[in-house]
N, C-alpha and C positions, 0 to 999 in steps of 0.2 A: 469610644467605649462600646459601641455596638459590636465591633470586632472582638473586643475583650469578652463581651457577654456570650457571643456565639462560640468562641474558642473554649471558654470556661464550661459551657453546657456540654459540649462534645467531650472535652477532656474528663470531666467528672463522670460522664456516662461510661466512658471506657475505663476509667481508673478502677472502679470497684470490680468490674468484670475481669480486668487484667490481673489485678492483685490476687483475686480468688483463683482464677484459672491457672496462672503461672505458679502459684503456691502449690496447687494440687498437682500440676505437671511435674514440678520439682520433687514433690514427695513420691510420685510414681517412679521417677527415674532413680531416686535414692533407694527406694525399695528394690527395684530391679537390680541395681548395682550390688546391693548387699546380698540379695537372694541368688543371683546368677554367678557372682564372683567375677574377678577381673577378666578372665578369658572369654566367658560367654557374654558378659556385658560389653566387651570389646566387639564381638560379632554383632550384637544388637545395635551398638552405636554406629558401626560401619554401615549397616543396613539403613539406619535413619539418615545418616549423612549422604549416602549414595542416592537414596530416593528423593531427598529434598533438593539435591543438585540436578539430577536428571529430569525431574518433573518441570524444571524451568522451560523445557521445550514445550510442554503441554500448556503451561501458563502463558508464555510468549508475551508477557507484559500487558495482557488484555485487561486484567483487573485494575491495575493502576491507571491505564489509559482511560478506561470507562469512567473512573471516578472524576478525572479532570474534565472530560468532555460532557458528561451528564450533569455535573455541577454547574456547567455553563449553559446547558440547554436540556432541561429536564423533560421537555415534551418529546424529545427523541429517545427517551430511555428504552422503550420497548424495542425500537428498531436496533439500537446499539446492542442490547442484550441478546436478542434472537440471532443476529448475525455473528456475534462473538461465540455463542454456544455452538453453532454449526462449525465454525472454524476450529473450536477447541476439540471437537470430536475427531476431526482429521489430525490435529496435532497430537492427540493422545495416542493414536495408532503409531505415529512416528516415534513417540517416546517409548512405547513398549518394545518396539523393534530395536531401538538404540540401546535400551537396558539389557535386552537379551544378548545382543552382540558384544557389549562391553564385558559383561559378567563371564561369558564363555571364553572370549579371547584372552582375558586376563587370568583365566584358570583358577577362579575361586572355588572353594570346596562346595559340595552339594548343600551343606547346612547354611553356609553364608549366602548362597544363591537363593535358597528357599525363603530365608528370612528377608532378603532384599526384595524379592518379588512381592511378598506379603506387605511390606512397608511401602512399596511402590504403589500398590493398589490403594493404600491409605492416602498417600500424597496426591494421587490423581483425583480421587474423590474430593479431597480438600481443595484442589485447584478449581473444581466446579463450584464448591461452596463459596470460595473467595470471589468468584465471578458474580454471584448473587449478593455477596457482601458489598460489592461496589455500589449497588443500588442504595443500600442503607447509608453508606458514607457520602455518596454524591448528593443525596437528599438531606444530609446532615442530621440523620436520625440515628445517632450512635447507640441509643439504648437497645435497639434491636440487635445490633452487633454484640453488645454487652450480654444480652440474654442468651444468645446462641453460644457464646464462648463459655459461659458458666455451665450451660446445659451440657456441652460437649465433655467437659472435664468431669462432671458429676456422673455421666453415663460411663465414661472410660474407667473411672475409679470403681464404679459398681461392677463392671464386667471383670476387671482385673481381680477385684476382691472375690468374685465368684470363682474365677480361675484358680486362685490360690487354694481354695477349699477343695478343688477337684484336680489334683495332680498337676499343679502349676509347672510349666517349663517354658523355654524360650520361644517355641512355636506358638503356644497358647497365648503368651504375652504379646506376641506380634499380631496375632489375629484380633485381639481386642481393639486395635486401632482402626482397621478398615470397617469393622462392624459398627463401631461408634460413629465413624464419619458418615456412613450410609444413612443412619438414623438422622444425624444432624442435617445432612443435605436435603432430605425429604422435608423436614420441618422448615428449613430456610426457603425452599422453593414455595412452599405454601404461604409463608409470610409475605414474600415478594409479590406473588400474584393475587393475593387477597387484599393487601394494604397499600401497594405502591403502583403497580402497573397491571393492566389486563393481560391475560395469557394471549399470545398471538404468534404467528409465524410470518415474519417479514424479511425473508431471505432475499438479498440483493447481492449478486456476485461481485459487481463492481464496488459496491459499498463495503463488502467484507474484505475485498482485496485492499481497499484503502485503509481499513481498520488495521489489518495485519502489517501494512507498510508503516503506518504511524506508530503502532504499538511495538514494532521491532526495536525502536530506540529504547523503550522501557525494558524490553526483553534482554537486550545486551547489557543494560544497567543491572538488571536482576541477576543475569548470568555471571557477570564479573563479581558481583557481591556474593553470590552463592559459591563461586570458586574460592573466594577469599575466606568464607566462613567454614566450608566443609572439605576443601581439598586436602587440608592437613591430615584429617582423620583417614581419608581414603589412601593418602600416600603413606601414612604410618602403618596401615594395614598390610601394605605390600613391602615396604622397606624395613619394617621392624616386626612387631608381633601384635596379636589381638590383645594381649595383656597390657601392652603399652597404650593401645587405643583406649582400653578401659580406663586406665589412669588419667589419660589426657581428657577423655570425654567427661569424666567425673567433674573435673574443674570447669570445663566448657559449659556443662549443664547449669552450674550455679550462675555463671555470667549470662547465659541465654535466658535464664529466668528473670534477670534484672534488665536486660536490654529492652524489655517491654516498656520501660518508663519513657525513654526518648521516642520509641516507636509509637507508643500510645499518644504522646503529645503531638508527634509529627502527623499521625493519621487524623488527629483532631483539627490541626491547623491547615492541612493540605488543601481541602476544598475552599477554605476561607481565603488563603493567600493566593490560590489560583484565580479566584474572583477579584481579589484586590489588585492583581497585576493588570487587570483590564480597567478597573474603576479608580484606583488610587495607589500609585507607586510609593507615595510618601508614607501611607499607612502600612504598606507592605514592608518597607524598610524598618518602620517602628516595630512591627510584629516580629521581624527577624532578629533585630538587636535584642529585644526583650527576651525572646525565646532562647537565644544563644546565652544570654546572661544567666537565666534560670537553669539551663542545662549544665552550665559550668559549675554553678553552685551545688546542684544536686549530684552531678557526676563526680566531682572531686570529693565530696563528703562520703559518698558510697564507696568509691574506689579506695580512698585512703583508709577507711575503716576496715574494709576487707583485707587490704594489704597488711595492716597491723595485726589482724586476728586470723590470718589464713590457716595457720596450723591448728588452732582451736576449732575453727569452723569445719575443717576437713575431718578431724577426729570425731566431732559430734555427729556429722552427717553420714560419713562412710565407714568409720572405724579404722583400726590399725592397718588393715590390708591395703588401704588406699593412702598411706602416710605420704608417699611421694607426690600425691596430688597437691599438697600444700605448696610445694615449690612452683608447680605449674600455675596455680591460682595466684600466687604472689606476683608472677610475671604478667599473666593475662589480664589482671585487674586494671592495669594502666591502659590496656587496649579498650577496656570497658569505658573508661573516662572519655577517651577520644571518640568512641562510638556515640556518646551522648551529644557531642559537638557535631560530628559528621552527619548524623542522621538529619538534624535540622537543616544543615547547609545543603545536603543532597536534595531534600524535598523542596527547598527554596529554588534551587536551580531548575528542577522539573516544573515548578509552578510558573517560572518566567520563560518557559519554552526553551531552555538551554540544556536539553537532554544530551546533546552532543558533548558538551563540556563535562557533564556528569559521567557519561559513558567513557570518555577519554581517561578521566581520573580513576574510575573503577577498573578499566582495562589495564592501565599502568600498574595499579596496585595488585591486581590478580596475577599479572605476569611476574611481578617482583616476588610475590608470595610463593609462587611455584618454584622459581629459581632458588630462593632462599631455603625452601623446604628440601629441595634436592641436595643442597650443599650441607645443611645443618642436621637433617633427620638421620642420615646414615651414621654420622659421627656422635650426635648427642641425643638422639631419640626424641622423646616427648619434650624435653627441655629445648631442643633445637626448634621444634615445631612452635613452641610458645614464643621464643625469641623472634622467629620469622614473622609470626602474626603481629607482634608489637611493632617491629620495624616497619612492616608494611602499612600499618594503620597510621604511623607518623607521616609516611610519604603521602598517604591518602589525605590526611588532614592538610598538608601543605598544598596539595593540588587544589582541593576544594576552596581553600581560603584565597588562593590566587585568582580563581575564577569569580568568586564572590566580589572581590575588589574590582576586577576587570569590568564587571557589569554594573557597577555603581551602587552595590549594596554592602560594601565593606564597612567594618566597624573596627575600633581599636581593641583588638583581642587582649593585648597585655593589660590594658586598663580593666577589663572585665575579669581577668584571670588572677591578678596578683593578690588581691585581698582574700578570695576563697583559698588560694594556695597557702597563704600564711596560716589561715585557720586550720587547714588540713594538716599542715606540718606540726602545729602545736598539738592537735588531736592525736596524731600518730605517736609523738613522744610521750604523751600522757598515758596512752593505752599500753605502752611497753611495760608499765609498772603494775598492770592488773592481770590477774590470773583467771578470774571467773568470767566466762564469756557473756553471760546475761548482764552482769554488772558493767562490764566493759562496753557493751553496746549502748546501754543507757547513758553512762558517763561520756562516751564519745559523742553522742548526739548533743548532749548538754554543752560540752566544751566547744564543739564546732559552732553551735548556734550562738553561744555567748560571744565568741571571738568575732563572728560575722557581724553581730550587732555592734560590738565595740569598735570595729573598724568602719562602721557606717556603710556596709556593703549594700544594704537596702536603703535606697534614697526616697525622697518624698514622692516621686512619680511612681515608684514601686508600691509604696503604701496606698496611693490612690487607686492603683490597679487592684491591690489586694482587697481593699474595702469594697470596691465594685464587685469583685468576685464573691466575697462573703455575702453581699446583699442579694446576689443572684442565685445563691445556693438554695 
């Protein structure tokens, strides 16, 4: 129950911030989609996807690596952070050169290159912020993380609102992001050095080299995951048109706003299960099985609900210009469900020092995704990109599960899946008879919950955990 208490505290700290920040982020992207139109929003979406993918070079897995290592040895936090910062500066220079080379060789327009450079400056600054975030997470003080995330979105919304009143355009919208991140980075640095560690310079070339060597496993993992998430938009921009990128990105943004749920939970449990791998493998398996069960329940409910209401959701958020987005959303929503499951499994593999297996799975998925996109996008456009993403995530899931079983942490997935699946199917059928979106959402939640309870999906052990969670709130 100490494990439950710690996970609960971290999860709740992140929950409020993620809900607020992701909601604000979605609203920002919805406004941009409506204000810019499909073509310009496609240009902006390409710049976001490209910058998030190329910045992986600058990140190099350092943030994730530091969380694991510092959570096990907090006294070495200052040494890890200072050496990682020096390494990141060098990696940033490589990132900028790589971005310049790619954008010019591929022959993108001047507007697309300019927006891409602006968004790259944002993601580079964010990668430095994430490095400092690792201190918050390693010390399991997620409320600092939560504070910064809410602050970031409030500042961004404020700047974009100001820009709207002063001749808003795509360049102005892009500039709002790096300006916001610079402010956030300064505040984050101040918090880390005043509340966690003392400022200091402890550069050790051999130690830095060792950090980069070990974090390279995380870098490959993040690179493959990034390719999987963003390569479809980049390929759409070259193989089809910016308008199709806009349609596809509109659906992706809805799902990206919801992926925070499993990511938030995984970030909360990662330092805990990393520690449990050393102290109690039995408790680690317990934490993994329960986490998987809860992610299945939540993921199926969310995905099935969006699938049933995809056309209504698209019309409400984006308007008639983005009507085709509903088809993409109905396909990608099942990718979302698998993401709920895969995120927990992926973090578990990292916590038990099996990064190689995680990287292999992600590499195989990334390669599959690129191949499928090359085959499907020219013929089917954004529909082909959505189908490629779903197929790849299925392969990803199969690979992760095989490794989880191989290392002795396997669970009977079908047993955890069948009852939530029945509840989700009943909910989808029921929602097909409802026209009003707000009423449909409420009725869907009620039906899904009632069927779950009727099927006794939540057992006595789950109730004991829930009671413990409530007492600790």
